[in-house]
N, C-alpha and C positions, 0 to 999 in steps of 0.2 A: 481365881484359878486354881488350881490343883495342883500339889508338887509332880513335878515330870516322871511317868511312870518308866522305869529301866528294863528295857527286856533280857528276862534269864534266858540262860541257853537252853530248860524247856518248854520255852514260850513259841509257839506255834504262830499266834498273830496277838498284836498291841495296838490297839487302837489309844493315842495321848494327850487328851482336850482336843478330843477331833470334834469340826462344826461344819458342817454341808451346808451354805445358805443358796439358796436359788434367789434371782434377782432378775424381774421384766422391768424392761425399759420402759418410757413411759411413751406414747403415741395420742395421736389425737382421740379424746374422748376418755382415753384411759388413761390414769393416775399411775406414777409406777410402784412397784411393788414389791415385798420382799417374803420370800418362804421360808423357816428356819428348819429343814428336815432332819438335820442332827444338830442338837445345842449341847457342845462342851461333854464328850463321851468319850470315858476311861473305862477299858474294858480288856482284858488280859486270857485270851482262852490255850491254856495249858497243851504244850505238846500229846497228842494221841489220847487227846478227852475227847468226850461224845460231849458237845458242847451247845446247849439251847439258846435260840433270842426267840423271844416272843413277843406279843402286841398285836392288837386292834389295826385295821387298816390305818395307814395313813401317820403310823407309830414312826414308821422311817427304816423300819426293817431291810427293805428292800434298797434303800440308800445306802444303810453299812453295809450290805452284803455287794454291793457294786463298788465302793471304796475297798474292799478287803479286795476283793479281784482283780483290781486297778481298772476297773470300766469308769471310774472318774474319779476326781481330787478333791478332795477336800479343801475349801474354803482356808481352816486355821487346822493345826494339830500336825501329828505323823501315824501313820499307819508304818506298822513294820510287819512283815510276812516272815517268817525260819531265819530271823535273824538280821533282815534288809530291810533299812528304810525306803519303801517304795514312794515315797509321798511326790516326792521331782523328780522321780529317774524315768526317762526318754523313754522310746517302745523299745528302742534296741535293748535297753537295760532291762526291760521288762520279761526279753525273750523266756531267761531259767524259771522265772514266774509261771509264765503261762504254763512249762511242763511238768512244775511241784501243783498247780492248784488245778482241779477240775470242777466245773457243775454240776446239777442235777436241778432242772427247773421245772415249775410247777405241771406247765401242760407239752407230756411229751409228745405227743401230735403236731404241736409248733416247734418243737425244739429239731424235729428226727425229718432231714429228707425227702419228702415225698416219694422224689422220681430215682431215691438211691435204692441199693440192695442192703439187709441185714449187715451180710459180712461186709459192705463197705461203709457203712457209717460206725460200723465197730472200727475197722483197721482206720479209718482218716485219722486220729490223733496221732498213730503210730506213725504211718507214713509220713506227715509232717514233722514228726521228731527223729523222720530219719531210723528206725529202731529196726532191729531184725529180727527173722522168728514170725513175722507177722500173723501168717496163716494159724500159726500154733495156738498165739497169744490171744487171738481171736475166738477159737475153739473154747479154749481153759475159760476165759469171764463171761461166756453165754453159759457152758455149764455150771460155772458159780453160781448164777441167777436163775439156774434153771430152765435154761431152752437148751433143747440139741442142735445138731449140728444141720437138721431140718429147716431150721430159720432162715438159713445164711443166704439165700437165693429169693427170698419173699419181700413184698414191700411193708413199711409201717402202717397202714390203712389195712393190711390183713388182719392184725391183730386187736386185742382188745385192749381197755388203758391200762390196767397191770401190766400186762406183757411188755408195751410200749417202754411205761415208764423201767422194768426192767431191763431193757434194751438199752436204755440212756443211761441206766447204772451202770451196766457192762460197758458201754464207749466211755464213761467218766474213767473206769477204776484201770482200762486197757494201759493205761499210761503208766502205772503204779505212782499218783499223786501220792503228797503227803499232805495234801490237806484236800478233803473234799466241801462242799459248799451245798448243802440241799435247800434249796427256796421254794417252799410251802409244795415239797416235792411230793406229797401225799395228797393234798388239799382237792386234787380233780377225780380224785379215785372215788370208787362206791366202797363201803363200810368195811367189808371183806378183803378186796384186795389193799386196802388202804392196811391191815394188819400184814399182810404176805410183807407187802414191801417192807414196814416197818421192822418187821423180824428179821428181811434180808440185808437192811443197811446196816443193823447190830451185829449180825452174822460177821459181815465184812469189814465194819470196822475193827473185830479183832483180827480177822485172819490178814488182810490187807494191811494192817499197821499202819492205817491215816488217822489222821485228825480228821472228826467228824464237826461244821458244824451244820447244825440243823436249825430253819428258821420256819414258823407256823405261827399263826394267831391262834393254834389251840394247847393247853399248856397240857392234854391228855394224851396229845400227841408226842409233846416234848416227856413226857414222863417216861412212854415206852421206849425211847432210845438213848438218853440225854442223863450224863452224870452231875453236870452243872447245868445253870439257868440263867441267864440275863433278862430282866422284863423291860422292854420297852414302852415309857409313853410320850407322845406329843414331840418325839426326838431325845427325850434324856433316859436313863439307866434311872429306876428308882427304883429296883433291889434284883439282888446277886446272891448267888449260896448254889450249895448244893441243891437238885432237884429234889430230895428226900424231905431236905431243911425245908424250901419255898412252900412245899404242898401239905407240911405238916403244922409249919407254924407260919403264914405269910405274914410279912410286916408292914406290905405297905396298900395301903384300902384299893388301890386299882389293881394290884396281884389278888387281894380278895374277892374284886367282882369276878375277873376274871375265871376264876375256880368255881364261882356260883353258878356262873350265865352258860358254860358250855358242857353241854352234857360227854359223859366220858365214851370213850373209844371202846374201853373195854362194855360196856353195858350195850353199846350199838351192835358190837361184835355179839353179845349175846344174844339181843333179837336178832340178829341177820341168820345167825345157827338154829332159834327158834320156827322162824318164818320155812328154815328150808327143812325142819326136820317130817318126815313123813306124818 
């Protein structure tokens, strides 16, 4: 077992020797089984960094996100967010975390209530926190993501995938979180929209002053927006470092496989631009 990780004042998230095991009980004609989604993961995300978590499907990325967001509990180890050990906190003790941490999901249509107007969707977390000046803040964040007041009374189905993801981001940043978790936030978008949303997240991470934790299966996406990266494989962190270091000199064979197998976003954007040239 590794030495305990001591959270520093500048750390936004610390996972210390975290494991998450899913167990299935025995049943008629079915033997008991055990799946180790995370296996002794120790990871530190500095405050105000842009931290990427990359790995293929089944590597443990979503489980890790759920633990950081306190949507699940680790089987072993501790999770510390903004200096608070949230591992065993009751739901009432998690309320401050809910205010400081927001999520952007892969499918914007699935995360936006189709019965609500856009203005109400973006205002929802502000009302939940009892914030003042809600209308002004809604207009402010919509402008930040490139949408004007004309969207306020429209519904999610009236927008493209890229626009819906902008609305999701506006809702997430409206309560001024200290941590934004983006779980495969661009994988459902076309290449052009993907590049625009990544540029938006990159800019907002600076202007809104939050820690960005960006989860993706695509290292080329991570490269565009993150300054540090951790590579997950079968529930274990196999490599960490600055994004530049990992790209220039990957140390683990799995990281080299990811780099070799995934076409870069830059090439995809260039191809898209060529297709739209007259």
